[in-house]
C-alpha positions as CSV (number, residue, x, y, z in Angstrom):
1,M,154.5,118.5,177.5
2,R,155.0,119.3,173.9
3,S,157.1,116.3,173.4
4,S,154.3,114.0,174.8
5,I,151.7,115.7,172.6
6,A,153.9,115.0,169.6
7,V,154.4,111.4,170.6
8,C,150.7,110.9,171.0
9,C,150.0,112.4,167.6
10,V,152.7,110.1,166.0
11,L,151.0,107.1,167.5
12,A,147.6,108.2,166.6
13,L,148.7,108.5,162.9
14,C,150.4,105.1,162.9
15,L,147.4,103.5,164.3
16,A,145.0,105.2,161.9
17,G,146.9,104.2,158.8
18,P,146.6,100.3,159.2
19,A,143.1,100.7,160.3
20,H,142.0,102.7,157.1
21,A,143.8,100.1,154.9
22,K,142.0,97.2,156.4
23,L,138.4,98.3,155.9
24,P,136.2,95.2,155.4
25,P,134.7,94.7,152.0
26,P,131.1,95.8,151.3
27,P,128.5,93.4,152.5
28,K,127.5,90.6,149.9
29,D,123.9,91.8,150.0
30,M,125.1,95.2,148.6
31,N,126.8,93.5,145.5
32,D,123.7,91.5,145.0
33,K,121.4,94.5,145.0
34,A,123.7,96.4,142.5
35,E,123.7,93.3,140.1
36,A,120.0,93.0,140.5
37,A,119.6,96.8,139.7
38,K,121.8,96.4,136.6
39,A,119.8,93.4,135.4
40,G,116.6,95.2,136.0
41,A,117.6,98.2,134.0
42,A,118.7,96.0,131.0
43,A,115.4,94.0,131.0
44,K,113.5,97.3,131.2
45,A,115.4,98.8,128.3
46,K,114.7,95.6,126.2
47,A,110.9,95.8,127.0
48,D,110.9,99.5,126.1
49,A,112.6,98.8,122.7
50,K,110.1,96.0,122.0
51,A,107.1,98.3,122.9
52,L,108.5,101.0,120.7
53,S,108.8,98.7,117.8
54,K,105.2,97.5,118.2
55,A,103.9,101.1,118.5
56,Q,105.8,102.0,115.1
57,D,104.2,99.0,113.3
58,R,100.7,100.3,114.6
59,A,101.5,103.6,113.3
60,V,102.5,102.4,109.9
61,E,99.3,100.1,109.8
62,N,97.0,103.3,110.7
63,Y,98.8,105.4,108.0
64,K,98.0,102.7,105.3
65,R,94.4,102.3,106.4
66,N,93.9,106.1,106.3
67,K,95.4,106.2,102.7
68,G,93.2,103.4,101.6
69,L,96.0,101.0,101.2
70,S,95.9,97.4,102.3
71,V,97.9,96.6,105.4
72,A,98.8,93.3,104.1
73,E,100.6,94.5,100.9
74,A,101.1,97.7,98.8
75,P,99.1,98.0,95.6
76,S,100.9,96.0,92.8
77,K,101.4,97.6,89.4
78,R,100.0,95.7,86.5
79,L,101.9,96.5,83.3
80,E,100.3,96.0,79.9
81,K,101.4,96.7,76.4
82,L,99.1,97.4,73.3
83,T,100.4,97.6,69.7
84,C,98.6,98.0,66.4
85,F,99.3,98.5,62.8
86,T,97.3,99.5,59.8
87,G,98.2,99.9,56.1
88,E,101.1,98.3,54.1
89,E,104.9,98.6,54.1
90,D,105.2,101.8,52.3
91,R,102.2,103.5,53.7
92,H,101.0,102.7,57.2
93,A,100.5,103.9,60.8
94,R,101.3,102.1,63.9
95,I,101.5,102.8,67.7
96,G,102.8,101.1,70.8
97,V,101.2,101.9,74.1
98,E,102.3,101.2,77.8
99,L,99.8,100.9,80.5
100,V,100.1,100.7,84.2
101,N,96.9,99.6,86.0
102,G,95.0,100.6,82.9
103,Q,96.4,104.0,82.7
104,V,98.5,105.1,79.7
105,T,102.0,105.9,80.9
106,S,103.7,106.3,77.4
107,F,103.2,106.0,73.7
108,A,105.2,105.8,70.5
109,Y,103.5,106.6,67.2
110,Y,105.1,106.0,63.8
111,S,103.7,106.4,60.2
112,K,105.1,106.1,56.8
113,W,104.1,107.3,53.4
114,K,107.2,106.6,51.5
115,P,109.6,108.5,51.4
116,R,108.0,110.5,54.4
117,T,107.9,109.3,57.9
118,C,106.6,110.7,61.2
119,S,107.9,109.7,64.7
120,I,106.2,111.0,67.9
121,E,107.0,109.6,71.4
122,A,105.8,110.8,74.8
123,R,106.2,109.5,78.3
124,R,104.6,110.5,81.5
125,D,106.9,112.7,83.6
126,G,109.1,112.9,80.5
127,P,110.8,116.3,79.5
128,Y,109.0,116.7,76.3
129,S,105.4,116.6,77.2
130,R,102.9,117.6,80.1
131,W,100.2,115.1,81.1
132,E,96.9,116.0,82.9
133,D,94.4,113.4,83.9
134,K,90.6,113.9,84.2
135,G,88.6,110.8,84.9
136,A,89.3,108.2,82.2
137,A,90.9,110.8,79.9
138,S,94.3,112.3,79.6
139,T,95.5,115.3,77.9
140,V,99.2,115.3,76.6
141,T,100.5,118.7,75.6
142,L,103.8,118.4,73.5
143,T,106.5,121.0,74.4
144,D,106.9,124.2,72.6
145,Q,103.2,124.3,71.5
146,K,103.7,121.5,69.1
147,G,100.3,120.0,69.6
148,V,98.0,118.1,71.9
149,F,96.8,114.5,72.3
150,L,93.6,113.6,73.9
151,I,93.6,110.0,75.2
152,E,90.2,108.4,75.9
153,R,89.3,104.9,77.0
154,K,87.1,103.3,74.5
155,G,85.6,100.0,75.4
156,G,88.6,97.6,75.4
157,G,90.9,100.1,73.9
158,Y,92.3,103.7,73.8
159,R,91.5,106.5,71.3
160,F,94.3,109.0,70.6
161,S,93.0,112.2,69.2
162,F,95.8,114.4,67.4
163,R,95.1,118.1,67.8
164,D,97.3,120.3,65.5
165,V,100.3,118.1,66.0
166,D,103.3,119.9,64.0
167,R,104.2,117.9,61.1
168,G,107.4,120.1,60.7
169,R,108.7,119.0,64.1
170,Y,107.8,115.3,63.9
171,C,107.6,114.5,60.1
172,G,109.7,117.0,58.4
173,M,107.0,118.5,56.4
174,D,104.5,121.4,56.4
175,G,101.1,121.3,58.1
176,K,99.5,119.9,61.1
177,I,98.2,116.4,62.0
178,N,94.6,116.1,63.0
179,G,92.4,113.0,63.3
180,S,92.5,109.9,65.6
181,L,94.1,106.6,66.0
182,T,92.5,103.8,68.2
183,V,94.3,100.7,69.6
184,M,92.1,97.9,70.8
185,R,92.9,95.1,73.1
186,G,92.9,91.8,71.3
187,S,93.3,93.3,67.8
188,S,96.5,94.1,66.0
189,K,94.8,96.6,63.6
190,C,94.6,100.2,64.3
191,E,91.4,102.2,63.5
192,V,92.6,105.3,61.9
193,Q,90.7,108.4,60.8
194,G,92.3,111.6,59.3
195,I,95.9,111.4,60.6
196,M,97.4,110.3,57.3
197,D,95.7,113.1,55.3
198,G,98.3,115.3,53.7
199,H,101.0,113.0,54.9
200,A,102.5,112.7,51.3
201,G,102.5,116.5,50.8
């Protein structure tokens, strides 16, 4: 009896092995469905990426509109330089001014009363001055309390008012510089009041 059961079990195992090894391949329609699902997922991912890109573009355009910027282009910077000179070789004053969109961004003043010379330079966001704007005027405070410049638009030019600018620091002599210098568009000559007073001292 036991031997009959053992023989039956051996036969069953022998028959099960080949039967399992010879399972038929999955139906063709299942493979087609898997490929279709994969293609659908890829197409959806591509569509989602395109939609996200469009949404980001709209967000950028809205931000520019809210900031008052043109959607088509960012505001351009119009660079302009003004210079003027007054006096003669051994006794004169001159200035060079750089503007961006009509606003002074830097200036370099130089004066000479032989053998004395003065040289002052200030640049917006530079380390040696602090700039504050109020309407069409700018106040430039030199470091270490060495004086102040008030810059005002005047018609087609700019007036630089010197307020207690230290001659010792910038000219190598005692005293303060007070007065004004005006540079005009279309003119190479400076309008000067008071700033050369005491320069020869």
